[in-house]
N, CA and C atoms as a LAMMPS dump frame, in Angstrom:
ITEM: TIMESTEP
0
ITEM: NUMBER OF ATOMS
219
ITEM: BOX BOUNDS ff ff ff
-5.0000000000000000e+02 5.0000000000000000e+02
-5.0000000000000000e+02 5.0000000000000000e+02
-5.0000000000000000e+02 5.0000000000000000e+02
ITEM: ATOMS id mol type element x y z
1 1 1 N -71.979 329.961 462.743
2 1 2 C -72.138 328.604 462.836
3 1 3 C -70.996 328.061 461.717
4 2 1 N -70.221 327.193 462.31
5 2 2 C -69.076 326.635 461.423
6 2 3 C -69.515 325.411 460.785
7 3 1 N -69.648 324.859 459.758
8 3 2 C -69.88 324.014 459.151
9 3 3 C -69.022 323.368 458.12
10 4 1 N -68.698 322.117 458.259
11 4 2 C -67.583 321.37 457.138
12 4 3 C -68.416 320.73 456.105
13 5 1 N -68.06 320.966 455.108
14 5 2 C -68.974 319.884 453.872
15 5 3 C -67.881 319.433 452.783
16 6 1 N -68.194 318.412 452.144
17 6 2 C -67.745 318.153 450.972
18 6 3 C -68.139 318.682 449.822
19 7 1 N -67.155 318.618 449.113
20 7 2 C -67.827 319.343 447.542
21 7 3 C -66.923 318.59 446.627
22 8 1 N -67.595 318.703 445.444
23 8 2 C -66.573 318.472 444.215
24 8 3 C -66.546 319.375 443.341
25 9 1 N -65.415 319.682 442.467
26 9 2 C -64.949 320.721 441.804
27 9 3 C -65.41 320.215 440.268
28 10 1 N -66.288 320.689 439.654
29 10 2 C -66.558 320.319 438.258
30 10 3 C -66.787 321.658 437.167
31 11 1 N -66.09 321.568 436.162
32 11 2 C -66.297 322.573 435.161
33 11 3 C -66.383 323.9 435.729
34 12 1 N -65.394 324.232 436.584
35 12 2 C -64.878 325.473 437.357
36 12 3 C -66.067 325.789 438.366
37 13 1 N -66.572 324.9 438.912
38 13 2 C -67.773 324.924 440.216
39 13 3 C -67.58 324.327 441.206
40 14 1 N -67.674 324.608 442.223
41 14 2 C -67.561 323.556 443.708
42 14 3 C -69.008 323.293 443.616
43 15 1 N -69.329 322.071 443.697
44 15 2 C -70.643 321.603 443.806
45 15 3 C -70.725 320.786 445.171
46 16 1 N -71.273 321.422 446.301
47 16 2 C -71.681 320.491 447.607
48 16 3 C -72.151 319.187 447.158
49 17 1 N -71.875 318.131 448.034
50 17 2 C -72.451 316.748 447.876
51 17 3 C -73.498 316.753 448.742
52 18 1 N -74.159 317.847 449.54
53 18 2 C -75.341 317.747 450.309
54 18 3 C -75.727 319.192 450.407
55 19 1 N -77.163 319.386 450.615
56 19 2 C -77.755 320.738 450.719
57 19 3 C -76.989 321.494 451.703
58 20 1 N -77.114 322.987 451.517
59 20 2 C -76.562 323.79 452.438
60 20 3 C -77.515 324.635 453.204
61 21 1 N -77.266 324.895 454.344
62 21 2 C -78.347 325.808 455.1
63 21 3 C -77.883 327.207 455.117
64 22 1 N -78.042 327.726 453.683
65 22 2 C -77.447 329.372 453.767
66 22 3 C -78.5 330.043 453.1
67 23 1 N -78.507 331.288 453.42
68 23 2 C -79.516 332.422 452.876
69 23 3 C -78.986 332.729 451.477
70 24 1 N -79.867 332.806 450.601
71 24 2 C -79.57 333.37 449.305
72 24 3 C -78.702 334.497 449.402
73 25 1 N -77.623 334.576 448.658
74 25 2 C -76.668 335.663 448.548
75 25 3 C -75.964 335.714 449.957
76 26 1 N -75.898 334.803 450.819
77 26 2 C -74.932 334.834 451.824
78 26 3 C -73.572 334.73 451.482
79 27 1 N -72.659 335.309 452.021
80 27 2 C -71.129 335.139 451.918
81 27 3 C -70.594 334.268 452.892
82 28 1 N -69.841 333.513 452.563
83 28 2 C -69.013 332.424 453.376
84 28 3 C -67.929 332.547 452.808
85 29 1 N -66.979 332.203 453.905
86 29 2 C -65.327 331.868 453.954
87 29 3 C -64.973 330.333 453.611
88 30 1 N -64.37 330.105 452.645
89 30 2 C -63.892 328.642 452.374
90 30 3 C -62.383 328.323 452.588
91 31 1 N -62.268 327.076 453.329
92 31 2 C -60.53 326.567 453.257
93 31 3 C -60.742 325.545 452.345
94 32 1 N -60.042 325.268 451.472
95 32 2 C -60.141 323.904 450.667
96 32 3 C -58.954 323.202 451.004
97 33 1 N -59.306 321.777 451.389
98 33 2 C -58.357 320.961 451.806
99 33 3 C -58.739 319.492 450.962
100 34 1 N -57.836 319.055 450.286
101 34 2 C -58.053 318.067 449.216
102 34 3 C -58.411 316.818 450.206
103 35 1 N -59.248 315.822 449.642
104 35 2 C -59.467 314.767 450.229
105 35 3 C -58.181 313.757 450.686
106 36 1 N -58.008 313.038 451.615
107 36 2 C -56.938 312.13 451.637
108 36 3 C -56.628 311.132 450.327
109 37 1 N -57.953 310.809 449.774
110 37 2 C -57.832 309.872 448.535
111 37 3 C -57.26 310.456 447.324
112 38 1 N -57.395 311.878 447.332
113 38 2 C -56.954 312.451 446.1
114 38 3 C -55.327 312.598 446.13
115 39 1 N -54.726 311.768 445.998
116 39 2 C -53.175 311.683 445.962
117 39 3 C -52.621 312.931 445.302
118 40 1 N -53.073 313.286 444.14
119 40 2 C -52.29 314.343 443.42
120 40 3 C -52.571 315.849 443.795
121 41 1 N -53.553 315.853 444.719
122 41 2 C -53.901 317.282 445.337
123 41 3 C -53.564 317.433 446.789
124 42 1 N -52.839 316.34 447.608
125 42 2 C -52.569 316.483 448.943
126 42 3 C -51.734 317.661 449.295
127 43 1 N -51.731 318.345 450.195
128 43 2 C -50.821 319.434 450.722
129 43 3 C -50.116 318.683 451.608
130 44 1 N -48.96 319.368 451.85
131 44 2 C -47.867 319.204 452.816
132 44 3 C -48.41 319.72 453.944
133 45 1 N -48.009 319.456 455.32
134 45 2 C -48.254 319.971 456.412
135 45 3 C -48.14 321.607 456.396
136 46 1 N -46.996 322.037 455.807
137 46 2 C -46.478 323.175 455.588
138 46 3 C -47.459 323.973 454.726
139 47 1 N -47.831 323.199 453.901
140 47 2 C -48.745 324.017 452.749
141 47 3 C -50.157 324.205 453.498
142 48 1 N -50.567 323.313 454.185
143 48 2 C -52.043 323.434 454.835
144 48 3 C -51.892 324.779 455.895
145 49 1 N -50.88 324.708 456.586
146 49 2 C -50.712 325.354 457.681
147 49 3 C -50.926 327.042 457.035
148 50 1 N -50.144 327.04 455.864
149 50 2 C -50.061 328.576 455.446
150 50 3 C -51.553 328.607 454.712
151 51 1 N -52.164 327.698 454.154
152 51 2 C -53.436 327.993 453.578
153 51 3 C -54.635 328.055 454.445
154 52 1 N -54.549 327.262 455.533
155 52 2 C -55.867 327.023 456.412
156 52 3 C -56.168 328.459 456.923
157 53 1 N -57.377 328.565 457.074
158 53 2 C -57.927 329.788 457.583
159 53 3 C -57.816 329.867 459.209
160 54 1 N -57.774 330.846 459.8
161 54 2 C -57.911 330.809 461.505
162 54 3 C -58.824 330.09 462.136
163 55 1 N -60.179 329.738 461.569
164 55 2 C -60.913 329.175 462.123
165 55 3 C -60.589 327.77 461.946
166 56 1 N -60.224 327.325 460.79
167 56 2 C -59.89 325.756 460.411
168 56 3 C -58.614 325.528 461.689
169 57 1 N -57.664 326.507 461.595
170 57 2 C -56.627 326.091 462.305
171 57 3 C -56.928 325.983 463.996
172 58 1 N -57.678 326.91 464.378
173 58 2 C -58.287 326.817 465.646
174 58 3 C -59.031 325.462 465.96
175 59 1 N -59.77 325.003 465.099
176 59 2 C -60.571 323.759 465.116
177 59 3 C -59.723 322.693 465.481
178 60 1 N -58.571 322.565 464.73
179 60 2 C -57.606 321.65 465.172
180 60 3 C -56.932 321.835 466.181
181 61 1 N -56.448 323.117 466.607
182 61 2 C -55.641 323.257 468.063
183 61 3 C -56.517 322.779 469.095
184 62 1 N -57.69 323.031 468.839
185 62 2 C -58.742 322.696 470.27
186 62 3 C -59.341 321.41 470.05
187 63 1 N -58.963 320.54 469.245
188 63 2 C -59.294 319.052 468.814
189 63 3 C -58.99 318.093 470.029
190 64 1 N -59.77 317.671 470.942
191 64 2 C -59.281 316.535 471.815
192 64 3 C -58.546 315.236 470.999
193 65 1 N -58.76 315.007 470.068
194 65 2 C -57.986 313.818 469.369
195 65 3 C -56.946 314.443 469.064
196 66 1 N -56.767 315.334 468.44
197 66 2 C -55.038 315.792 468.281
198 66 3 C -54.413 315.724 469.526
199 67 1 N -55.151 316.456 470.588
200 67 2 C -54.133 316.34 471.73
201 67 3 C -53.865 314.917 472.415
202 68 1 N -54.857 314.064 472.247
203 68 2 C -54.448 312.766 472.599
204 68 3 C -53.489 312.192 471.705
205 69 1 N -53.444 312.532 470.412
206 69 2 C -52.364 311.803 469.465
207 69 3 C -50.957 312.295 469.602
208 70 1 N -51.007 313.935 470.276
209 70 2 C -49.64 314.131 470.596
210 70 3 C -49.326 314.054 471.951
211 71 1 N -49.922 313.609 472.974
212 71 2 C -49.622 313.589 474.338
213 71 3 C -48.475 312.944 474.7
214 72 1 N -47.833 312.177 473.93
215 72 2 C -46.834 311.326 474.108
216 72 3 C -45.337 312.235 474.284
217 73 1 N -45.703 313.236 473.391
218 73 2 C -44.456 314.221 473.046
219 73 3 C -44.07 315.122 474.483
């Protein structure tokens, strides 16, 4: 199951903004993408592509909204 969540970084800890459906001790893989309104932390497209996980890139690659946005090219 792939789930995208929002979290806040406070005192060295990522705190999810909503409860997570995870088992105690479950390991997960994180891809951190700053929110658009956080201008100080925005990544360039090249930085995002370099840092994004294969799962995150696959989600973008297979997104019909992205397909429609680039259809004119």
